[in-house]
C-alpha distance (Angstrom), angle and dihedral (degrees) to the residues before:
residue distance angle dihedral
M1 . . .
R2 3.82 . .
F3 3.80 88.5 .
I4 3.79 91.2 54.7
H5 3.78 92.0 47.6
C6 3.80 91.2 51.6
L7 3.80 90.5 51.8
I8 3.77 89.6 52.0
L9 3.79 92.3 49.8
I10 3.81 89.7 51.6
A11 3.77 89.4 52.9
L12 3.79 92.1 48.1
F13 3.76 91.1 62.1
S14 3.79 92.4 48.4
S15 3.79 121.4 93.0
V16 3.81 89.8 -145.8
A17 3.79 119.9 73.5
F18 3.80 117.4 -134.3
I19 3.79 107.6 -128.4
P20 3.80 125.9 172.8
A21 3.79 110.6 -96.0
S22 3.77 91.8 -123.1
G23 3.81 91.3 57.9
Q24 3.79 87.8 -145.2
Y25 3.80 95.2 123.0
N26 3.78 128.9 63.4
F27 3.80 143.4 142.6
T28 3.76 132.7 -140.9
A29 3.81 136.0 -159.4
D30 3.78 121.6 -141.6
N31 3.81 91.0 -146.9
T32 3.79 126.6 30.4
E33 3.81 102.9 168.7
G34 3.77 130.0 34.4
C35 3.78 148.5 108.7
T36 3.79 133.9 -71.4
P37 2.94 122.2 -54.5
M38 3.81 87.9 36.7
K39 3.81 119.6 177.5
V40 3.79 121.2 -151.1
K41 3.79 128.7 -174.7
Y42 3.81 114.2 -157.8
T43 3.81 121.3 -156.1
F44 3.79 127.4 -165.4
T45 3.81 115.2 -141.1
S46 3.80 131.0 -167.2
T47 3.79 135.4 -178.5
A48 3.80 94.0 -177.0
T49 3.79 114.7 125.4
A50 3.77 92.7 -146.0
D51 3.78 115.1 25.5
T52 3.78 118.5 -156.2
I53 3.81 96.2 -177.9
T54 3.79 111.3 136.0
S55 3.81 101.8 168.9
F56 3.79 141.8 25.6
Y57 3.78 131.2 -156.6
W58 3.80 118.4 -172.9
D59 3.79 123.8 -170.2
F60 3.81 108.9 -172.6
G61 3.79 95.6 -168.6
N62 3.80 95.2 -117.3
G63 3.79 97.9 83.6
E64 3.81 94.3 -87.2
T65 3.81 124.1 113.8
S66 3.79 137.6 179.5
N67 3.78 139.1 -164.6
L68 3.79 94.8 -159.4
E69 3.77 124.2 109.4
D70 3.80 87.9 -139.6
P71 3.83 103.9 34.6
D72 3.78 124.1 -158.2
T73 3.79 119.8 -100.5
V74 3.81 110.5 -72.3
V75 3.81 120.1 -137.5
Y76 3.82 119.6 -151.3
S77 3.79 105.2 -158.9
V78 3.82 99.4 174.3
P79 3.80 128.5 57.0
G80 3.81 122.6 -108.3
T81 3.79 142.3 82.0
F82 3.78 119.7 -65.4
T83 3.80 134.8 -163.5
P84 3.80 116.2 -148.5
A85 3.81 120.9 -159.7
L86 3.79 137.7 -172.7
V87 3.82 128.7 -159.3
F88 3.81 124.2 -168.3
N89 3.79 126.8 -151.9
S90 3.82 91.7 -7.8
R91 3.83 89.7 -75.3
A92 3.80 123.2 136.7
D93 3.79 90.8 -150.4
L94 3.77 89.7 58.4
M95 3.80 96.8 61.4
I96 3.78 133.8 123.4
V97 3.79 119.1 -164.1
K98 3.80 124.1 177.2
P99 3.81 109.2 -166.5
D100 3.82 116.1 -141.2
L101 3.79 92.1 -9.9
I102 3.80 93.5 146.9
T103 3.81 123.3 58.5
V104 3.79 117.8 -174.1
H105 3.81 124.3 -172.3
H106 3.78 126.2 -156.6
T107 3.80 116.5 -103.3
V108 3.80 109.8 -149.1
P109 3.84 109.7 -141.6
A110 3.79 115.1 -119.0
F111 3.81 94.5 -132.4
F112 3.79 115.0 148.5
S113 3.78 139.8 179.6
Y114 3.77 130.1 -146.7
Y115 3.77 137.2 -167.6
D116 3.77 136.6 175.3
S117 3.78 124.2 -110.2
L118 3.78 130.2 -140.1
A119 3.79 88.6 -74.7
Y120 3.79 108.7 70.6
N121 3.82 96.2 -134.3
I122 3.82 98.5 44.5
Y123 3.80 114.4 90.4
V124 3.79 131.5 -177.3
F125 3.81 118.8 -141.3
E126 3.79 123.5 -168.1
H127 3.80 136.5 173.9
T128 3.82 105.9 -122.4
E129 3.82 107.2 -168.7
P130 3.85 123.0 101.3
L131 3.79 115.8 -104.6
D132 3.80 127.3 -136.8
A133 3.80 118.0 -112.2
G134 3.78 116.8 -110.6
V135 3.81 94.2 21.0
T136 3.80 123.3 112.8
Y137 3.80 115.8 -136.9
T138 3.77 135.4 -167.2
F139 3.81 123.8 -158.5
N140 3.80 119.5 -156.5
W141 3.79 118.7 -171.6
N142 3.77 118.0 -162.1
I143 3.79 104.0 -167.9
E144 3.77 116.3 178.7
T145 3.84 112.9 -102.2
F146 3.84 91.6 8.2
P147 3.81 130.2 96.7
L148 3.81 116.5 -108.7
K149 3.81 112.9 -70.4
T150 3.81 127.4 -158.8
G151 3.79 133.0 -158.3
R152 3.78 135.8 72.5
R153 3.82 93.7 -94.5
Q154 3.79 128.3 40.2
V155 3.79 134.4 -173.3
V156 3.80 109.2 -158.8
Q157 3.79 129.6 -173.9
F158 3.78 109.8 -155.7
P159 3.79 118.8 -148.5
E160 3.80 96.0 -133.6
A161 3.77 146.1 -7.1
D162 3.78 106.5 -74.7
T163 3.81 143.7 107.6
F164 3.79 117.0 -77.7
K165 3.80 129.1 -172.1
V166 3.82 112.9 -132.7
I167 3.82 121.2 -166.3
L168 3.80 123.1 -173.6
T169 3.80 122.1 -165.0
V170 3.81 118.5 -169.1
S171 3.82 117.8 -164.9
D172 3.79 132.7 174.2
D173 3.79 137.2 -160.5
L174 3.82 90.6 -103.5
G175 3.79 91.9 66.2
C176 3.81 98.5 -102.4
T177 3.80 119.2 139.1
S178 3.79 135.3 177.7
T179 3.79 133.2 176.6
S180 3.80 136.0 -161.7
E181 3.77 133.2 175.0
Q182 3.79 138.8 -164.0
D183 3.78 137.2 -178.0
V184 3.80 108.0 -120.5
Y185 3.78 118.4 -153.1
V186 3.80 111.6 -147.8
L187 3.79 104.3 -165.1
E188 3.74 128.2 -162.2
E189 3.78 111.9 -119.2
L190 3.78 114.3 -101.3
S191 3.78 116.7 -116.2
V192 3.79 109.8 -148.3
Q193 3.80 123.8 176.9
N194 3.80 121.5 -147.7
V195 3.83 100.5 -155.2
F196 3.81 132.5 47.1
T197 3.82 136.2 163.6
P198 3.82 113.0 -149.1
N199 3.84 95.9 -169.3
D200 3.82 97.8 123.1
D201 3.80 94.5 -113.3
G202 3.80 90.8 128.0
Y203 3.77 93.9 -111.7
N204 3.80 124.5 99.9
D205 3.80 91.3 -20.8
Y206 3.79 95.3 147.7
F207 3.77 138.0 54.1
M208 3.81 101.6 -131.8
V209 3.78 133.1 -170.6
S210 3.78 108.0 -151.4
S211 3.80 121.0 -158.2
N212 3.78 138.4 137.5
G213 3.80 88.0 -86.8
G214 3.78 93.0 -125.7
F215 3.80 97.9 115.4
P216 3.80 128.2 49.9
I217 3.79 112.9 -122.0
S218 3.78 137.0 -177.8
L219 3.81 128.1 -131.2
R220 3.80 125.1 -159.8
I221 3.82 125.5 -178.3
F222 3.82 122.3 -157.4
T223 3.79 134.7 -174.9
R224 3.80 120.2 -124.3
A225 3.79 86.5 -95.8
G226 3.80 90.8 58.6
I227 3.81 96.8 -106.7
L228 3.81 114.2 148.3
V229 3.82 107.7 -126.3
Y230 3.79 102.4 165.8
E231 3.79 140.6 13.1
T232 3.78 136.8 171.6
E233 3.79 142.2 162.0
G234 3.78 133.7 -146.3
T235 3.79 145.5 95.7
T236 3.82 93.0 -82.8
L237 3.81 117.9 39.9
T238 3.78 130.3 -166.5
W239 3.80 133.6 164.4
D240 3.79 126.1 -162.2
G241 3.80 98.0 -162.8
R242 3.80 94.9 -97.6
T243 3.77 134.7 111.5
A244 3.80 120.4 -108.3
S245 3.82 87.5 -95.1
G246 3.82 91.5 55.5
M247 3.82 99.9 -104.1
E248 3.81 115.3 145.3
L249 3.77 114.1 -118.2
K250 3.77 122.3 -136.6
P251 3.81 120.7 -103.5
G252 3.75 114.0 -95.1
I253 3.78 145.0 84.9
Y254 3.79 121.1 -32.3
F255 3.76 134.1 173.2
Y256 3.80 126.7 -131.5
S257 3.79 132.0 -158.8
I258 3.81 122.6 -164.7
K259 3.79 125.6 -173.1
A260 3.79 134.6 170.3
L261 3.79 112.6 -118.9
E262 3.82 92.2 -150.5
G263 3.80 143.3 -11.4
D264 3.80 98.0 44.2
P265 3.85 108.0 109.2
N266 3.80 93.3 161.5
K267 3.83 93.4 45.7
R268 3.78 91.7 -120.9
Y269 3.80 89.0 151.1
S270 3.79 95.4 50.2
K271 3.79 106.6 104.1
A272 3.77 137.2 152.0
G273 3.76 131.8 -179.4
V274 3.80 152.3 133.2
L275 3.80 122.5 -65.7
Y276 3.81 126.0 -165.3
L277 3.81 116.7 -149.9
Y278 3.84 116.3 -161.7
R279 3.80 128.6 174.7
């Protein structure tokens, strides 16, 4: 087998293909140019009236080989040009080599990142994969509720806090295309007060976390010494200045920690700060 492989390698570096003198044997490829991952199906053909072929050895040029007359579909996962070859009956004189028959172009993945800006509803989207020199690319952004946008980088102001599906399609002038999609969570900015007076006068009696109520969040209250005195979870959070057992806490400085329990990939709902309790 090593001997056969060496013969094939010799042929690969030759500009002349070795073809049986009778010309009765050949192979074809259903696809000779495409983009990664490119699939090729090779087919052996024969016009001989009485075949005496007892063995096959395929070398597809990408490191893969086969001993089948009808080989499985070959996948070319890296770009380049490839030279397939076929040897019959372990004989060098029964060899077909087709130099540079297969051309494979690089498909740039359509992966993208996004992050929010200082304004809660303005997000920046950007394609993150390296591009190949000398190739022209187009970037089509299909953002739910928006008309089609083009360009590698987009700044989008969403109309409201909600979940939007974003699909990016990257195409090039060689015919390669890739697509990726993500669900983007546009979160309403949390409104968190820093002073409240739980004295039952009907004014500012509760520490309240105001949001659109669409995402469950957790609230934890600590003393200045770091002791947890209250915690709760839900879509609407309030605290009346008491422990979970109902005991009134003394006036003073407390610390709060707020985190989203789900649906917050950019940690928009992760906040911590100082809270002043007066009575």
